[in-house]
C-alpha positions as CSV (number, residue, x, y, z in Angstrom):
1,X,15.4,-83.9,22.2
2,X,14.3,-80.4,20.9
3,X,11.0,-80.4,22.6
4,X,12.6,-81.3,26.1
5,X,15.4,-78.9,25.9
6,X,13.5,-75.7,25.5
7,X,11.7,-75.8,28.8
8,X,14.7,-76.5,30.4
9,X,16.5,-73.6,29.0
10,X,13.7,-71.2,30.1
11,X,13.7,-72.7,33.5
12,X,17.4,-72.1,33.9
13,X,17.1,-68.5,32.9
14,X,14.5,-67.6,35.4
15,X,16.3,-69.5,38.5
16,X,19.6,-67.7,37.5
17,X,17.8,-64.3,37.8
18,X,16.0,-65.4,40.9
19,X,12.9,-63.6,39.4
20,X,10.7,-63.6,36.5
21,X,12.3,-62.5,33.2
22,X,11.4,-59.0,31.7
23,X,10.9,-58.7,28.1
24,X,12.2,-55.4,27.1
25,X,10.4,-53.8,23.7
26,X,13.4,-53.2,21.0
27,X,13.8,-49.7,20.5
28,X,12.4,-47.9,17.3
29,X,14.5,-48.1,14.3
30,X,15.1,-44.5,13.0
31,X,14.1,-43.8,9.4
32,X,15.4,-41.5,6.7
33,X,13.0,-40.3,4.0
34,X,14.3,-38.7,1.0
35,X,12.8,-37.9,-2.6
36,X,11.3,-35.1,-4.4
37,X,7.8,-33.4,-4.3
38,X,6.4,-32.2,-7.9
39,X,2.8,-30.8,-8.6
40,X,1.1,-30.9,-11.9
41,X,0.3,-27.3,-13.4
42,X,-1.9,-26.3,-16.3
43,X,-1.3,-23.2,-18.8
44,X,-3.8,-21.1,-20.3
45,X,-5.2,-21.5,-23.8
46,X,-7.9,-19.9,-25.9
47,X,-10.3,-23.0,-25.1
48,X,-9.7,-23.1,-21.3
49,X,-7.1,-24.3,-19.1
50,X,-4.7,-26.8,-21.0
51,X,-5.0,-30.8,-21.1
52,X,-1.5,-31.0,-20.9
53,X,0.2,-30.9,-17.5
54,X,3.6,-30.0,-16.5
55,X,5.3,-31.3,-13.4
56,X,7.1,-28.7,-11.6
57,X,9.1,-28.9,-8.3
58,X,7.0,-27.9,-5.2
59,X,9.6,-25.6,-3.8
60,X,10.2,-24.8,0.0
61,X,7.0,-26.6,0.9
62,X,6.9,-28.4,4.5
63,X,7.2,-32.0,4.6
64,X,6.3,-33.8,8.0
65,X,6.7,-37.6,9.1
66,X,3.6,-38.3,11.2
67,X,2.8,-41.1,13.7
68,X,-0.5,-43.0,14.1
69,X,-2.0,-39.8,16.0
70,X,-0.6,-37.5,13.5
71,X,1.5,-36.4,16.0
72,X,5.0,-35.0,14.2
73,X,8.2,-37.1,14.2
74,X,10.3,-34.8,12.1
75,X,9.8,-32.2,9.6
76,X,11.8,-30.4,7.0
77,X,11.3,-27.9,3.7
78,X,12.0,-28.9,0.3
79,X,14.6,-27.0,-1.8
80,X,14.5,-25.1,-4.9
81,X,14.3,-28.3,-6.8
82,X,11.6,-29.8,-4.6
83,X,14.0,-32.3,-2.8
84,X,14.1,-33.2,0.8
85,X,15.7,-35.6,3.2
86,X,14.2,-36.1,6.5
87,X,15.4,-38.3,9.5
88,X,12.7,-39.5,11.8
89,X,13.3,-41.4,15.2
90,X,11.0,-44.2,14.1
91,X,9.0,-45.2,10.9
92,X,6.4,-42.8,9.9
93,X,2.9,-43.8,9.6
94,X,2.1,-41.2,7.2
95,X,4.4,-38.5,5.3
96,X,2.3,-35.3,4.7
97,X,3.5,-32.9,2.3
98,X,1.7,-29.3,3.2
99,X,0.8,-26.6,0.5
100,X,2.8,-24.3,3.1
101,X,5.9,-22.4,2.0
102,X,8.4,-21.3,4.5
103,X,11.4,-19.5,2.8
104,X,13.3,-16.3,3.4
105,X,11.0,-15.0,6.0
106,X,8.0,-15.7,4.0
107,X,5.0,-17.8,5.5
108,X,2.6,-18.8,2.7
109,X,-0.1,-21.4,2.9
110,X,-3.2,-22.8,1.2
111,X,-6.3,-23.9,3.3
112,X,-9.5,-25.4,2.4
113,X,-11.2,-23.7,5.2
114,X,-12.1,-20.2,5.6
115,X,-10.5,-19.8,8.9
116,X,-7.4,-21.4,7.5
117,X,-7.5,-23.9,10.4
118,X,-5.9,-26.7,8.3
119,X,-3.6,-26.6,5.5
120,X,-4.2,-28.7,2.0
121,X,-1.7,-31.6,2.2
122,X,-0.4,-34.3,-0.2
123,X,-0.5,-37.4,2.2
124,X,1.5,-40.8,1.7
125,X,0.6,-43.8,3.9
126,X,3.4,-46.0,5.0
127,X,6.2,-44.2,3.1
128,X,9.1,-46.5,2.2
129,X,12.5,-45.5,3.5
130,X,14.4,-48.2,1.4
131,X,14.6,-45.8,-1.9
132,X,14.0,-42.3,-2.7
133,X,10.3,-41.2,-3.0
134,X,9.0,-39.3,-6.1
135,X,5.8,-37.8,-4.9
136,X,3.2,-35.8,-7.3
137,X,0.5,-33.8,-6.5
138,X,-2.0,-34.6,-9.2
139,X,-4.5,-32.4,-10.5
140,X,-6.9,-35.2,-11.8
141,X,-8.1,-36.0,-8.2
142,X,-11.5,-35.1,-6.8
143,X,-9.6,-32.3,-4.4
144,X,-7.4,-31.4,-7.1
145,X,-4.5,-31.3,-4.6
146,X,-2.1,-30.0,-7.4
147,X,-4.1,-26.6,-7.3
148,X,-2.9,-25.8,-3.8
149,X,0.7,-26.1,-4.7
150,X,0.2,-24.3,-8.0
151,X,-1.0,-21.7,-5.8
152,X,1.3,-21.5,-3.2
153,X,4.2,-21.7,-5.5
154,X,2.9,-18.8,-7.6
155,X,2.3,-16.7,-4.3
156,X,6.1,-17.5,-3.8
157,X,7.0,-15.8,-6.9
158,X,5.0,-12.4,-5.8
159,X,6.7,-12.7,-2.4
160,X,10.1,-13.0,-3.9
161,X,9.6,-10.2,-6.4
162,X,8.2,-7.8,-3.6
163,X,11.2,-8.8,-1.6
164,X,13.7,-8.1,-4.3
165,X,12.1,-5.0,-5.5
166,X,11.4,-3.4,-2.1
167,X,13.7,-5.2,0.6
168,X,10.3,-5.6,2.5
169,X,9.3,-9.2,4.0
170,X,5.5,-9.3,3.8
171,X,3.5,-10.7,6.8
172,X,1.9,-14.1,6.8
173,X,-0.7,-15.1,4.0
174,X,-3.4,-17.6,3.8
175,X,-5.1,-18.5,0.6
176,X,-8.6,-20.0,0.9
177,X,-9.2,-22.3,-1.9
178,X,-10.8,-25.5,-2.5
179,X,-12.1,-27.6,-5.8
180,X,-15.9,-27.2,-5.6
181,X,-15.7,-25.1,-2.3
182,X,-14.8,-21.7,-2.8
183,X,-17.4,-20.7,-5.6
184,X,-18.3,-17.1,-5.3
185,X,-15.3,-15.1,-6.7
186,X,-11.6,-14.3,-6.4
187,X,-10.8,-11.7,-3.8
188,X,-8.2,-10.0,-1.4
189,X,-10.0,-10.4,1.9
190,X,-7.6,-8.3,4.1
191,X,-6.3,-9.1,7.6
192,X,-8.2,-12.6,8.9
193,X,-8.9,-12.7,11.6
194,X,-8.7,-8.9,12.4
195,X,-5.5,-7.8,14.3
196,X,-4.3,-11.4,13.9
197,X,-1.4,-10.2,11.7
198,X,-2.2,-12.8,9.0
199,X,-3.8,-12.0,5.8
200,X,-5.9,-13.7,3.2
201,X,-6.8,-14.2,-0.2
202,X,-9.9,-16.1,-1.8
203,X,-9.5,-17.8,-4.9
204,X,-12.1,-19.4,-7.1
205,X,-12.4,-23.2,-6.9
206,X,-15.3,-23.7,-9.5
207,X,-18.5,-25.9,-9.2
208,X,-18.2,-29.0,-7.3
209,X,-17.3,-31.7,-9.6
210,X,-17.4,-29.2,-12.6
211,X,-13.5,-28.6,-13.2
212,X,-14.1,-29.2,-17.1
213,X,-16.8,-26.4,-17.3
214,X,-16.4,-23.6,-14.5
215,X,-14.3,-20.9,-13.5
216,X,-11.5,-22.1,-11.2
217,X,-8.4,-20.1,-10.5
218,X,-5.8,-22.4,-9.1
219,X,-3.8,-22.6,-12.9
220,X,-4.6,-19.1,-13.8
221,X,-1.1,-17.6,-12.5
222,X,-2.2,-14.0,-13.8
223,X,-5.3,-14.1,-11.6
224,X,-3.3,-15.4,-8.4
225,X,-0.7,-12.6,-8.7
226,X,-3.4,-10.0,-9.5
227,X,-5.0,-10.8,-6.1
228,X,-1.3,-11.0,-4.5
229,X,-0.9,-7.5,-5.8
230,X,-3.7,-6.2,-3.8
231,X,-2.3,-7.8,-0.8
232,X,1.1,-5.9,-1.7
233,X,-0.4,-2.5,-2.3
234,X,-2.7,-2.8,1.0
235,X,0.4,-3.5,3.0
236,X,3.1,-1.1,1.4
237,X,0.8,1.5,-0.2
238,X,-2.4,3.1,-0.4
239,X,-5.9,2.6,-1.2
240,X,-8.1,4.6,-3.2
241,X,-11.2,1.8,-4.0
242,X,-14.7,1.7,-2.6
243,X,-14.6,-1.8,-4.0
244,X,-17.2,-3.3,-6.2
245,X,-17.4,-5.1,-9.5
246,X,-15.5,-3.6,-12.7
247,X,-16.5,-5.2,-16.0
248,X,-14.8,-4.4,-19.1
249,X,-16.1,-1.8,-21.6
250,X,-17.0,0.8,-19.0
251,X,-15.2,4.0,-17.6
252,X,-15.4,3.5,-13.8
253,X,-14.6,5.3,-10.5
254,X,-10.9,6.4,-11.2
255,X,-9.8,5.0,-7.7
256,X,-11.2,1.6,-8.3
257,X,-9.6,1.5,-11.8
258,X,-6.3,2.4,-10.3
259,X,-6.5,-0.4,-7.6
260,X,-7.3,-3.0,-10.2
261,X,-5.2,-2.0,-12.9
262,X,-2.2,-1.7,-10.9
263,X,-2.9,-5.1,-9.4
264,X,-3.1,-6.5,-12.9
265,X,0.3,-4.5,-13.7
266,X,2.1,-6.1,-10.6
267,X,0.9,-9.8,-11.9
268,X,2.4,-9.1,-15.4
269,X,5.6,-7.5,-14.0
270,X,6.2,-10.5,-11.7
271,X,5.6,-13.1,-14.5
272,X,7.4,-10.6,-17.0
273,X,4.6,-11.2,-19.5
274,X,2.1,-8.8,-20.7
275,X,-0.8,-11.3,-21.3
276,X,-3.5,-11.2,-18.7
277,X,-5.8,-14.3,-18.8
278,X,-8.3,-15.8,-17.0
279,X,-9.8,-19.1,-18.0
280,X,-12.8,-20.8,-17.6
281,X,-12.9,-25.1,-17.7
282,X,-10.5,-27.0,-19.5
283,X,-9.9,-27.3,-23.2
284,X,-11.2,-28.2,-25.6
285,X,-14.7,-27.2,-24.2
286,X,-13.4,-24.2,-21.9
287,X,-13.2,-20.5,-22.6
288,X,-11.4,-17.5,-21.8
289,X,-13.1,-15.0,-19.4
290,X,-10.1,-12.2,-19.9
291,X,-7.5,-12.3,-22.6
292,X,-5.9,-8.9,-22.4
293,X,-2.5,-8.1,-23.9
294,X,-0.8,-5.0,-22.1
295,X,1.4,-4.4,-24.9
296,X,-1.3,-3.7,-27.4
297,X,-3.6,-0.6,-27.7
298,X,-6.7,-1.4,-25.4
299,X,-10.0,-1.5,-27.3
300,X,-12.8,0.5,-25.9
301,X,-12.9,3.6,-23.7
302,X,-9.6,4.8,-22.4
303,X,-8.4,7.2,-19.7
304,X,-8.1,7.3,-15.8
305,X,-11.7,5.7,-15.5
306,X,-10.2,2.5,-17.6
307,X,-8.7,-0.2,-15.7
308,X,-7.1,-1.6,-18.7
309,X,-5.6,1.8,-19.5
310,X,-4.0,1.8,-16.0
311,X,-2.5,-1.5,-16.4
312,X,-1.2,-0.9,-19.8
313,X,0.3,2.5,-19.1
314,X,2.2,1.1,-16.1
315,X,3.4,-1.7,-18.2
316,X,4.7,0.8,-20.7
317,X,6.8,2.4,-17.9
318,X,8.7,-1.0,-17.2
319,X,8.7,-2.7,-20.9
320,X,12.2,-2.4,-22.5
321,X,14.0,-3.1,-19.2
322,X,16.0,-6.6,-19.3
323,X,13.5,-9.0,-19.2
324,X,10.5,-7.1,-20.0
325,X,10.0,-7.2,-23.7
326,X,9.0,-3.9,-25.5
327,X,7.1,-4.3,-28.7
328,X,5.5,-1.1,-29.3
329,X,8.9,0.7,-28.6
330,X,7.3,3.4,-26.6
331,X,10.6,5.0,-25.5
332,X,10.4,4.7,-21.8
333,X,11.8,1.6,-19.7
334,X,11.9,2.2,-15.9
335,X,12.8,-0.6,-13.5
336,X,9.8,-2.2,-11.9
337,X,11.4,-1.7,-8.5
338,X,11.5,2.1,-9.0
339,X,7.6,2.3,-10.0
340,X,6.7,0.0,-7.0
341,X,8.6,2.2,-4.6
342,X,7.0,5.4,-6.0
343,X,3.7,3.8,-5.1
344,X,4.9,2.8,-1.8
345,X,5.9,6.8,-1.1
346,X,1.9,7.1,-0.9
347,X,1.8,4.9,2.3
348,X,2.7,7.8,4.5
349,X,1.5,10.7,2.6
350,X,-1.9,11.7,4.6
351,X,-3.5,13.3,1.4
352,X,-2.9,10.0,-0.7
353,X,-5.9,8.7,-2.5
354,X,-4.4,8.5,-5.9
355,X,-5.6,7.8,-9.4
356,X,-3.4,6.9,-12.5
357,X,-3.3,10.7,-13.3
358,X,-1.9,11.7,-10.1
359,X,0.5,8.9,-9.9
360,X,1.9,9.9,-13.1
361,X,2.3,13.5,-12.3
362,X,4.1,12.1,-9.1
363,X,6.7,10.4,-10.9
364,X,7.1,13.0,-13.7
365,X,7.8,16.1,-11.4
366,X,10.0,17.4,-8.7
367,X,13.6,17.8,-9.0
368,X,14.6,14.1,-9.9
369,X,11.6,12.7,-11.8
370,X,11.4,9.1,-12.5
371,X,10.6,9.7,-16.1
372,X,10.4,13.4,-17.5
373,X,6.9,14.6,-18.3
374,X,7.9,15.0,-22.1
375,X,8.9,11.4,-22.3
376,X,6.1,10.4,-20.6
377,X,3.5,12.7,-22.9
378,X,5.3,11.0,-25.9
379,X,4.8,7.5,-24.6
380,X,1.3,8.2,-24.0
381,X,0.6,9.7,-27.4
382,X,2.7,6.7,-28.9
383,X,0.4,4.1,-27.3
384,X,-2.9,6.1,-28.0
385,X,-3.8,6.9,-24.4
386,X,-5.6,10.3,-23.8
387,X,-3.0,12.7,-22.3
388,X,-3.7,16.1,-21.1
389,X,-7.1,16.2,-22.9
390,X,-10.4,14.5,-22.2
391,X,-11.1,16.7,-19.0
392,X,-11.7,14.5,-15.8
393,X,-10.5,11.4,-17.7
394,X,-7.1,12.8,-18.7
395,X,-4.3,10.2,-18.2
396,X,-1.9,13.2,-17.4
397,X,-3.5,16.2,-16.0
398,X,-1.6,19.4,-16.7
399,X,-1.7,20.8,-13.1
400,X,-3.6,20.2,-9.6
401,X,-6.7,21.4,-11.2
402,X,-7.1,18.1,-13.1
403,X,-6.4,15.9,-10.2
404,X,-8.7,13.2,-8.9
405,X,-10.3,13.7,-6.5
406,X,-11.1,17.4,-6.6
407,X,-10.0,19.6,-3.7
408,X,-12.8,21.2,-1.7
409,X,-12.4,23.7,0.9
410,X,-14.0,23.5,4.6
411,X,-16.2,25.7,4.4
412,X,-16.8,25.7,0.9
413,X,-19.1,24.6,-1.9
414,X,-18.9,23.0,-5.6
415,X,-21.6,22.5,-8.3
416,X,-21.5,19.4,-10.4
417,X,-23.7,17.1,-12.4
418,X,-24.2,13.1,-12.0
419,X,-25.1,10.8,-15.0
420,X,-25.4,7.2,-14.5
421,X,-28.4,7.4,-17.0
422,X,-26.9,8.5,-20.4
423,X,-25.7,5.8,-22.6
424,X,-23.3,5.7,-23.8
425,X,-21.9,7.9,-20.9
426,X,-20.7,11.5,-21.6
427,X,-17.1,10.5,-21.2
428,X,-17.4,7.4,-23.5
429,X,-18.3,3.7,-22.6
430,X,-21.4,2.2,-21.2
431,X,-23.7,3.8,-18.7
432,X,-22.8,2.1,-15.1
433,X,-24.9,3.8,-12.2
434,X,-23.0,1.5,-9.7
435,X,-19.6,2.9,-10.0
436,X,-19.0,4.7,-13.4
437,X,-16.9,7.7,-14.2
438,X,-19.9,9.7,-14.8
439,X,-22.0,8.5,-12.0
440,X,-19.8,9.8,-9.1
441,X,-17.9,12.8,-8.2
442,X,-15.3,12.6,-5.3
443,X,-14.0,15.4,-3.3
444,X,-11.1,15.6,-0.9
445,X,-11.7,17.9,2.2
446,X,-9.1,18.5,5.0
447,X,-10.2,19.2,8.8
448,X,-7.3,21.3,10.4
449,X,-8.3,19.8,13.8
450,X,-10.6,17.3,15.4
451,X,-14.1,18.5,15.1
452,X,-17.5,18.4,13.5
453,X,-17.7,18.3,9.6
454,X,-21.1,19.0,7.9
455,X,-21.8,18.2,4.6
456,X,-25.2,19.3,2.3
457,X,-26.2,18.1,-0.9
458,X,-29.0,20.1,-2.9
459,X,-30.2,18.3,-5.8
460,X,-31.8,19.9,-8.7
461,X,-34.8,17.9,-9.0
462,X,-37.0,15.9,-6.7
463,X,-34.3,13.5,-5.4
464,X,-36.5,10.4,-6.2
465,X,-36.1,7.5,-8.4
466,X,-39.2,8.2,-10.3
467,X,-37.7,11.3,-12.2
468,X,-34.2,9.8,-12.2
469,X,-32.6,12.5,-9.8
470,X,-31.9,10.1,-6.9
471,X,-28.3,11.0,-5.8
472,X,-26.5,9.8,-2.5
473,X,-23.9,11.3,-0.3
474,X,-20.9,9.3,1.2
475,X,-18.3,10.3,3.6
476,X,-15.2,8.1,3.3
477,X,-11.7,7.7,5.1
478,X,-8.4,7.8,3.4
479,X,-8.4,3.9,2.8
480,X,-11.8,3.9,1.0
481,X,-13.9,2.9,3.9
482,X,-17.5,4.0,4.5
483,X,-17.6,6.4,7.5
484,X,-21.2,7.7,7.0
485,X,-23.9,7.8,4.2
486,X,-27.2,9.8,3.4
487,X,-29.3,7.7,1.0
488,X,-32.6,9.6,1.1
489,X,-35.1,10.1,-1.8
490,X,-35.4,13.8,-1.6
491,X,-34.0,17.1,-3.0
492,X,-31.6,17.3,0.0
493,X,-29.0,15.0,1.7
494,X,-27.1,16.0,4.9
495,X,-24.2,14.4,7.0
496,X,-22.7,15.6,10.2
497,X,-19.8,13.6,11.9
498,X,-17.2,14.2,14.2
499,X,-14.1,13.6,12.5
500,X,-10.2,13.6,13.4
501,X,-7.7,16.3,11.8
502,X,-6.8,15.3,8.3
503,X,-8.0,14.3,5.0
504,X,-11.5,13.0,4.4
505,X,-13.4,12.0,1.1
506,X,-16.9,13.0,0.1
507,X,-18.6,11.0,-2.8
508,X,-21.7,12.4,-4.7
509,X,-23.0,9.5,-6.4
510,X,-25.9,8.0,-8.5
511,X,-28.0,5.9,-6.1
512,X,-27.3,3.0,-8.5
513,X,-30.6,2.8,-10.4
514,X,-29.5,5.2,-13.4
515,X,-30.1,8.7,-12.1
516,X,-29.0,12.3,-13.9
517,X,-28.9,15.5,-11.9
518,X,-26.8,18.7,-11.1
519,X,-26.1,19.6,-7.7
520,X,-24.6,21.7,-5.2
521,X,-22.3,20.4,-2.5
522,X,-21.7,22.6,0.5
523,X,-19.3,21.8,3.5
524,X,-18.8,23.6,6.7
525,X,-16.6,22.5,9.9
526,X,-16.2,23.3,13.4
527,X,-13.1,22.4,15.2
528,X,-13.4,21.5,18.8
529,X,-11.2,23.3,21.4
530,X,-7.9,21.8,22.1
531,X,-8.3,19.5,25.4
532,X,-6.0,20.9,28.2
533,X,-2.7,18.9,28.8
534,X,-2.9,16.7,31.7
535,X,-0.5,17.8,34.4
536,X,1.0,15.3,36.8
537,X,0.3,15.9,40.5
538,X,3.2,17.0,42.1
539,X,4.9,14.5,44.2
540,X,4.4,14.7,48.0
541,X,7.3,15.5,50.2
542,X,7.9,14.1,53.7
């Protein structure tokens, strides 16, 4: 009976309609995905990053329900506890959680590609909407996806602190990092691409497949926030660094020491922790590349050429405030917001090219100083830092004559000595021809109008590497960028450049091979006549 009834039913249906039956696909069933996203984090130990893993909420990261072709069906952002709820119009082929923070105006992401075209993501195929999802970005995977989430969450801490202290919303930031991909060093890369409005950090990802033994920075919060600090100061303050490496145990270019030291201060201020650490590998077979305590008197040479002096003195300015422990009871406790805003004041100062000494004189002078000079001197002496003594290396110069860089008139002349050869260097520390405090002298010159700036360096000696008197001449702008250089091997170096009105910076420095010589630097200038104002033609009348 059943076998004969089925054809009869189908036939009756077709005849009733007068045409063949049309089969309609059932509409897709909406799906709601909810759950929590967490990532695994490690902490520093004396023997490398910890074996222990802490699961933390992935805060304010993007969650996307995707179709077969990766087309987004719906998207949302996790909350402060990593929770999310996502209503999709159809079941998702894949749920993608991106290492991309969108919060309070912030746009922070981590990419495994230098151009940032893609974003690291935790991917969950065929997610089950019938129960809450517990999604964990694991560290012990070939790509170590947890690292991307640790980086972006740490960068969010820097973003939030900057916003709280200054009221400024920083522009979009991309962090280039990949386990076994970014193997060179950790840097602030500036705007990438140029004029894109997006800025870039690059963080070490270690050797391919060598997390246990090489330097990776995804779990070093101090390092992440140090590089983030460079981003903050580049956007909101000045720059007086010419770049280059900055190993411990040396007194270096005060501009470089200032920029590196205050980036470390920013890192510690955000974390409310004076310890600044950089791990190599995993415990028990790892080690510490850096293990500094800003509350303790730094070992080794100190002064404005010491990166560790810079970070320690800035920490001593803020410790004692609520949340920033003060173990050495140095007697000064300034809100970090006040210190950061004082640094921001240099952004619009056309003569700003600071070092620690000029900054400390800035905050301890004027009608309403951040801290009195007397209190500042007492703090420096209590913590063992060189205060008004030690000549060019003084932490708090007594007057303009002790500032770095020195002011040189146009026209004018100055004499000095370069020494990147003597070891130890005259001011202490090891000899460092590349960028040591004694291996360079820096002068600020001012052109009253657009015109030609001429520089002449006369060297006492042959100027050749053979007798260690090879000295170079550089002209840089107010952001430390090289404008021109004379790098000959004779007793005279000259430069002449058409420059705009304003301040420019002249470097006399060791050629980098270890040289020692006295010199005379001469400047001259010729301001061009002002261009006549363009007069609009008179309107024709009819």
